[in-house]
N, C-alpha and C positions, 0 to 999 in steps of 0.2 A: 821565455814567453810570458811568464808571470811578471817579471820586472818590466818588460815593455808595456804590458797591460796596465800596470800601476803607473808607469810614466805617462801614458796617454790619458788615463783617468784623472790624474792629479795635475796635468799640464795647465798652466794658466797664462804665463807670459807670452809664449809663442803665438797662440791664437789671438791674444789680445793685441799684440803688436802687429802681426801680419794681417789679420782680418779686421781689426778694429773692434771697439766695444759695442757697436750697434748691431753686429751680426749675431752674437750670442750662440755660436755654433757648438761649443762644448758646454758641459754642465757648469764648470766653474765660471766661465764667462757669462753664462746665462744667469747665474746667481749674482754676478757683479752688476748686471743690468738692473737689478732690483734696487740698487743703491742710487739715489739721486745726488745732486750736488749739495743741496741743503736739507733734504728730507730722506727718510728711509721708510720704505713700505715693508714693515716687519712681517706682515701677514704673507705677502707674496714671497719674501725672502725665505721665511721658514718653511713655507709650502714647497718651494723649489729645493731646499735642502732636504726635506723629508722625501721628496720624489727621487732625489739623487741617491739617497741611502737605501731605498727599497731594493734595487737589484743586488747590492752587496749583501744585505741581510738575507734575501731570498737564496742567494748562492751559498751563503754560510749555512743556512738551515737545511738546504738540500744535501750538502756535503759535510754535515756536522760529524757524522760517525767517522768518516775518513780523517777529518781534521783532528778529532780527539785521539784517534788511534795513532796518528802520526806524532802528536805531542807526547803521548805516553809510551810510544814504542822504544824510545831511547832510555827511558827511565827504568825499564824492567831489566833486571840482570838475569842472565841465564841463557 
């Protein structure tokens, strides 16, 4: 379930090819729409990247105790 969630979160080419760049259905294709052919709207692009990272950071902060205990669980001998 974690790997399929990461696959869907990071998927770029499938929605871009199937749905086209104008729909912007996923987060990555939405960020891609901030890029123009000759210009880049950096403000819009960085705002979208910030909004895309907010759910991941919030999930990590809410599960930080479990995440750290899982990392250190294998390091303790006994």
